[in-house]
C-alpha positions as CSV (number, residue, x, y, z in Angstrom):
1,M,-6.4,-18.8,-1.7
2,S,-7.0,-19.4,-5.3
3,E,-4.3,-20.7,-7.7
4,P,-3.8,-17.2,-9.3
5,E,-3.5,-15.7,-5.8
6,L,-1.0,-18.3,-4.7
7,A,1.1,-17.6,-7.9
8,A,0.8,-13.8,-7.2
9,L,1.9,-14.3,-3.6
10,Q,4.9,-16.4,-4.5
11,D,5.9,-13.8,-7.1
12,F,5.5,-11.0,-4.6
13,L,7.6,-12.8,-2.0
14,D,10.4,-13.8,-4.4
15,K,10.7,-10.2,-5.8
16,N,10.4,-8.4,-2.4
17,L,12.8,-10.7,-0.6
18,A,15.4,-10.3,-3.4
19,R,15.0,-6.5,-3.2
20,G,15.2,-6.5,0.6
21,F,11.8,-4.9,1.0
22,I,10.6,-7.8,3.2
23,R,12.4,-10.4,5.3
24,P,11.5,-13.5,7.3
25,S,9.9,-12.6,10.7
26,S,9.4,-14.0,14.1
27,S,7.0,-11.2,15.1
28,P,4.0,-12.0,17.3
29,L,1.9,-9.8,15.1
30,S,0.5,-10.7,11.7
31,G,-1.5,-8.6,9.3
32,L,-4.0,-10.4,7.2
33,V,-3.0,-10.8,3.5
34,L,-5.5,-10.2,0.8
35,F,-5.5,-9.3,-2.9
36,M,-7.0,-6.4,-4.8
37,K,-7.4,-6.4,-8.5
38,K,-5.5,-3.6,-10.3
39,K,-7.0,-1.8,-13.4
40,T,-4.8,-4.1,-15.5
41,G,-6.4,-7.2,-14.0
42,D,-3.2,-8.1,-12.1
43,L,-3.4,-8.8,-8.4
44,R,-1.9,-6.5,-5.8
45,L,-1.0,-8.0,-2.4
46,C,-2.3,-5.9,0.5
47,C,-2.1,-6.4,4.2
48,N,-4.8,-5.5,6.6
49,Y,-3.2,-3.5,9.4
50,R,-6.3,-2.5,11.3
51,H,-4.8,-3.6,14.6
52,L,-1.8,-1.3,14.0
53,N,-3.8,1.6,12.5
54,A,-6.2,1.6,15.5
55,I,-3.4,2.4,18.0
56,R,-1.2,4.7,15.9
57,V,-1.1,8.4,16.5
58,R,-2.3,10.0,13.3
59,N,0.2,12.1,11.3
60,R,-1.6,15.3,10.4
61,Y,0.9,16.5,7.8
62,P,-1.2,18.2,5.2
63,L,-1.6,17.1,1.6
64,S,-1.2,19.9,-0.9
65,L,-4.4,21.9,-1.7
66,I,-5.2,21.5,-5.4
67,L,-6.1,25.3,-5.8
68,E,-2.7,26.3,-4.4
69,L,-0.9,23.9,-6.7
70,L,-2.8,25.3,-9.7
71,A,-2.0,28.8,-8.8
72,R,1.7,28.0,-8.9
73,L,1.4,26.7,-12.5
74,R,-0.2,29.9,-13.8
75,E,2.8,31.1,-15.9
76,A,4.2,27.7,-16.8
77,T,4.2,26.6,-20.4
78,V,6.3,23.4,-20.3
79,F,5.5,20.4,-18.2
80,T,6.8,16.9,-17.4
81,K,4.8,14.5,-15.3
82,L,6.4,11.7,-13.4
83,D,4.6,8.9,-11.6
84,F,6.6,6.8,-9.2
85,R,5.9,3.0,-9.3
86,G,6.3,1.5,-5.9
87,A,7.0,5.0,-4.4
88,Y,6.3,4.0,-0.8
89,N,9.3,1.6,-1.1
90,L,11.5,4.7,-1.0
91,V,10.7,5.1,2.7
92,H,12.3,2.7,5.1
93,V,10.7,1.5,8.3
94,R,12.5,2.8,11.4
95,V,15.0,0.2,12.6
96,G,13.4,-1.8,15.4
97,D,9.8,-1.2,14.2
98,E,9.8,-3.7,11.3
99,W,8.2,-6.4,13.5
100,K,5.0,-4.3,13.7
101,M,4.5,-4.6,9.9
102,A,4.6,-8.4,9.9
103,F,2.2,-10.5,7.8
104,G,1.6,-14.3,7.6
105,T,1.3,-16.3,4.4
106,W,1.0,-19.9,3.2
107,Y,4.8,-19.7,2.6
108,G,5.8,-18.2,5.9
109,H,5.8,-15.2,8.2
110,F,7.5,-11.9,6.9
111,E,7.9,-8.3,7.8
112,Y,8.4,-5.2,5.8
113,T,11.6,-3.2,5.9
114,V,10.0,-0.4,3.7
115,M,6.7,1.2,4.2
116,P,3.8,-1.0,3.0
117,F,0.5,0.1,1.6
118,G,-2.3,0.0,4.2
119,L,-0.8,2.0,7.0
120,T,-2.9,5.0,8.1
121,N,0.0,7.5,8.2
122,M,1.7,6.4,4.9
123,P,0.2,9.2,2.7
124,A,1.2,11.9,5.1
125,V,4.7,10.4,5.7
126,F,5.3,10.1,2.0
127,Q,4.1,13.6,1.2
128,H,6.4,15.0,3.8
129,F,9.3,12.9,2.5
130,M,8.7,14.1,-1.1
131,N,8.3,17.8,-0.1
132,D,11.5,17.5,1.9
133,V,13.4,16.1,-1.1
134,F,12.2,18.6,-3.7
135,R,11.5,21.7,-1.5
136,D,9.1,23.2,-4.1
137,Q,11.8,23.7,-6.7
138,F,9.8,24.0,-10.0
139,V,7.8,21.1,-9.0
140,V,4.3,20.2,-7.7
141,I,4.0,17.0,-5.8
142,Y,0.8,15.1,-4.8
143,L,1.8,11.9,-3.2
144,D,3.6,9.8,-5.9
145,D,2.7,12.1,-8.8
146,I,5.3,14.8,-9.7
147,L,4.8,17.7,-12.1
148,I,7.9,19.6,-13.1
149,Y,6.9,23.0,-14.6
150,S,8.8,25.8,-16.3
151,R,8.1,29.1,-18.2
152,S,10.3,28.1,-21.2
153,P,11.8,25.0,-22.8
154,K,15.3,26.2,-21.9
155,D,14.3,26.6,-18.2
156,H,12.6,23.3,-18.3
157,Q,15.7,21.4,-19.4
158,R,17.6,22.9,-16.5
159,H,14.7,22.2,-14.1
160,L,14.5,18.6,-15.2
161,C,18.2,18.0,-14.7
162,L,18.1,19.5,-11.2
163,D,15.0,17.5,-10.2
164,L,16.2,14.2,-11.6
165,Q,19.4,14.6,-9.7
166,R,17.4,14.8,-6.5
167,L,15.9,11.4,-7.3
């Protein structure tokens, strides 16, 4: 690993251990760690879970169809867009399955306690989670993007309060 990657790795480990998103592991599995450049130029740690994705049963929960979402917005005049940073960290790994999401680094072996990027089923799991939380109340959800919509500013204030309470 390059010096910038080692620094990004140490930062990732420090932050995610402190948040409880990862923990030390003794798992026999180990996803390969690699880095992707974000649009900002920062590095994002990713784990290659091909071994796990190859044996998983695919979750076929459907993502929303864009045409259906647009039809729901027809009479709306006021909008608020929310974009969740680290949204997948809202979904915890099922207790007892954490060892499957292990990864090895220069600084040790760790496992996720929240859903990591790179798992085949994660988009479907997260879409289902978000749909279940909001239940289509004045809101359109596409993965980690949320659009709250209303017919009037007065309605929108009420809708915002209700949806923000759900978070």
